[in-house]
C-alpha positions in Angstrom: -52.4 7.2 -60.4 -50.3 10.3 -59.9 -48.2 11.3 -62.9 -44.4 10.9 -62.3 -42.5 13.8 -64.0 -40.2 12.5 -66.7 -38.9 15.9 -68.0 -35.7 16.7 -66.1 -35.1 20.2 -64.7 -31.8 22.2 -64.7 -31.7 25.0 -62.2 -29.1 27.8 -62.8 -27.9 30.0 -60.0 -27.2 33.7 -59.7 -24.0 35.7 -59.4 -21.4 34.9 -56.8 -23.4 32.0 -55.3 -23.6 28.4 -56.5 -26.0 25.6 -57.4 -26.7 25.1 -53.7 -28.8 28.3 -53.9 -31.6 26.2 -55.4 -31.7 23.3 -52.9 -34.9 24.4 -51.1 -36.7 24.7 -54.4 -35.2 21.5 -55.9 -36.3 19.4 -52.9 -39.9 20.4 -53.8 -39.8 20.2 -57.5 -39.2 16.5 -57.6 -38.0 14.3 -60.4 -34.6 14.5 -61.9 -33.0 17.9 -61.1 -29.5 19.2 -61.7 -27.9 22.2 -60.0 -24.7 22.9 -62.0 -22.1 25.4 -60.9 -21.2 28.1 -63.5 -17.6 29.0 -64.3 -16.1 31.1 -61.4 -18.7 29.9 -58.9 -18.9 27.1 -56.3 -16.8 24.1 -57.2 -15.5 26.1 -60.2 -14.3 29.1 -58.2 -11.2 30.5 -59.7 -12.2 29.9 -63.3 -12.9 33.0 -65.5 -16.6 33.5 -66.1 -17.7 33.6 -69.7 -21.2 33.3 -71.2 -19.9 30.6 -73.5 -18.6 28.6 -70.6 -21.9 29.2 -68.7 -24.0 28.0 -71.6 -21.7 25.0 -72.0 -22.2 24.1 -68.3 -26.0 24.2 -68.8 -25.8 22.1 -72.0 -23.6 19.5 -70.1 -26.1 19.3 -67.3 -28.9 18.7 -69.7 -27.0 16.0 -71.5 -26.2 14.3 -68.2 -30.0 14.2 -67.6 -30.7 12.6 -71.0 -30.4 15.4 -73.5 -33.5 17.5 -73.1 -34.8 19.4 -70.0 -36.7 22.4 -68.7 -34.1 25.1 -67.8 -34.8 27.6 -65.0 -32.5 30.3 -63.8 -32.5 33.3 -61.5 -30.8 36.6 -62.2 -27.5 35.7 -63.9 -28.9 32.2 -64.2 -31.9 33.5 -66.1 -29.7 35.3 -68.6 -27.6 32.2 -69.0 -30.8 30.2 -69.5 -32.0 32.6 -72.2 -28.6 32.3 -74.0 -28.7 28.5 -73.6 -32.2 28.2 -75.0 -31.3 30.3 -78.1 -28.1 28.3 -78.7 -29.4 24.8 -77.9 -33.2 24.8 -78.6 -33.0 21.0 -79.1 -31.9 20.6 -75.5 -34.2 23.1 -73.9 -37.8 22.0 -73.8 -38.9 25.1 -71.9 -37.4 28.1 -70.1 -38.2 29.7 -66.8 -36.3 33.0 -66.5 -36.6 34.6 -63.1 -35.5 38.2 -62.2 -33.7 39.0 -65.5 -35.9 41.2 -67.7 -33.7 44.3 -68.0 -31.4 44.8 -71.0 -27.7 45.4 -70.2 -27.6 49.1 -70.9 -28.7 52.4 -69.4 -28.6 53.6 -65.8 -29.1 50.1 -64.2 -26.1 48.8 -66.0 -24.0 51.8 -64.8 -25.0 51.0 -61.2 -24.1 47.3 -61.6 -20.7 48.2 -63.2 -19.9 50.4 -60.2 -20.9 47.6 -57.8 -19.0 45.1 -59.8 -15.8 47.2 -59.6 -16.1 47.6 -55.8 -16.7 43.8 -55.4 -13.8 42.9 -57.7 -11.4 45.1 -55.7 -12.4 43.7 -52.3 -14.2 40.4 -52.9 -13.9 39.1 -49.3 -15.7 42.2 -47.9 -18.3 41.9 -50.7 -18.8 38.2 -49.7 -19.4 39.2 -46.1 -21.8 41.9 -47.0 -23.7 39.5 -49.4 -24.0 36.8 -46.7 -25.4 39.4 -44.3 -27.9 40.7 -46.9 -29.1 37.1 -47.6 -29.6 36.5 -43.9 -31.6 39.7 -43.6 -33.7 39.1 -46.7 -34.4 35.3 -46.5 -35.6 32.7 -44.0 -32.7 30.8 -42.4 -32.9 27.7 -44.7 -32.9 29.8 -47.9 -30.1 32.0 -46.6 -28.0 29.0 -45.7 -28.5 27.5 -49.2 -27.3 30.7 -50.7 -23.9 30.5 -49.0 -23.5 26.7 -48.7 -21.4 26.4 -51.8 -19.3 29.5 -51.0 -19.4 33.0 -52.3 -17.2 34.4 -55.2 -17.8 38.1 -55.5 -14.5 38.4 -57.5 -16.6 37.2 -60.6 -18.8 40.3 -60.5 -16.8 42.4 -63.1 -16.7 39.6 -65.6 -20.3 38.7 -65.1 -21.5 42.2 -65.6 -19.5 42.6 -68.8 -20.8 39.4 -70.2 -24.4 40.1 -69.4 -24.1 43.6 -70.8 -23.0 42.2 -74.1 -26.2 40.1 -74.5 -29.3 41.0 -76.5 -31.9 39.0 -74.5 -34.9 40.0 -76.6 -33.1 38.8 -79.8 -32.2 35.6 -78.1 -35.8 35.0 -77.0 -37.0 35.7 -80.6 -34.6 32.9 -81.7 -36.0 30.3 -79.2 -39.2 28.5 -80.4 -40.1 26.9 -77.1 -42.3 28.0 -74.2 -41.0 30.7 -71.9 -42.0 31.8 -68.4 -40.7 35.2 -67.4 -41.0 35.3 -63.6 -40.5 38.5 -61.5 -41.0 39.5 -57.9 -43.5 42.3 -57.9 -40.9 44.6 -56.3 -37.9 43.4 -58.4 -35.8 46.3 -59.7 -34.9 44.3 -62.8 -38.5 44.3 -64.1 -37.9 47.4 -66.3 -38.1 45.7 -69.7 -40.3 42.8 -68.9 -42.9 43.8 -71.5 -40.3 44.0 -74.3 -39.0 40.6 -73.2 -42.5 39.1 -73.3 -43.2 40.5 -76.7 -40.0 38.9 -78.0 -41.1 35.4 -76.9 -42.8 33.2 -79.5 -44.6 31.4 -76.7 -44.3 33.5 -73.6 -46.1 34.3 -70.4 -45.3 36.7 -67.5 -45.7 35.6 -63.9 -45.5 38.1 -61.0 -44.8 36.9 -57.4 -46.6 39.3 -55.1 -44.7 41.4 -52.6 -41.4 39.9 -53.5 -38.2 41.5 -54.8 -35.2 40.3 -56.7 -33.7 38.0 -54.1 -36.7 37.6 -51.8 -38.5 35.5 -54.4 -36.4 32.7 -52.9 -38.2 33.3 -49.5 -41.1 31.2 -50.9 -39.5 28.1 -52.3 -42.9 26.4 -52.6 -44.2 29.2 -54.9 -41.2 28.9 -57.2 -41.4 25.1 -57.1 -45.1 25.3 -58.2 -44.2 27.6 -61.1 -41.4 25.3 -62.2 -43.6 22.2 -61.9 -46.4 23.8 -63.9 -43.9 24.9 -66.6 -42.5 21.4 -66.7 -45.9 19.9 -67.1 -46.8 22.2 -70.0 -43.4 21.8 -71.7 -43.7 18.0 -71.4 -47.2 18.0 -72.8 -46.2 20.2 -75.7 -43.1 18.2 -76.4 -43.7 14.5 -75.8 -40.4 13.4 -77.5 -38.3 11.2 -75.2 -35.1 12.8 -74.0 -32.1 11.7 -76.1 -28.4 12.6 -75.7 -27.0 15.2 -78.0 -23.5 15.2 -79.5 
């Protein structure tokens, strides 16, 4: 008889989009899956983005699913997942961090601060440009999922400041569970992936061939398989039943 997955999954979205971003992948992952919106995004547009608020949103989603889950996030969602795993290891049975293996300093951070400033000054234009880029980069269903919950480029400055303040390797060192660092082979945010991997107590690095930072979403089946495999391993290594946390 085929095993029915019991470990829930929380999928955390990237900057300016919403939980709808993950729908094509979530449909393939199966089992109990949550797609929360982070502060300032989707149904929570207009709220200020803070890392504390984002981590709280992930913890709430885990609790709604029974108190323990695999957490997977892309870009901003990956950084939020890393912070949530370090802060709430009892809730996070395993972590899949996609497209987020660059520390928030140096030339890359300077580029993102400039982009964030432009987006913050003219968010509607930034939203239009983002939607156009998604349509050029992704197949129609994936591009539609990216914009289905609305875009909120006004959050860019706050997001960049919050991510820049993180020390992801230190957070990974604090987390005892299994970690999958997943990058598109052509992702510009791969720069520090080896340092991130070395910081994990139980880590592995997965590269998606011929894909970049956003275009990893062009193959939802490939991402779904990675998440399914991670869930199976996390569940096998941690057979405790999910229980609510205070």
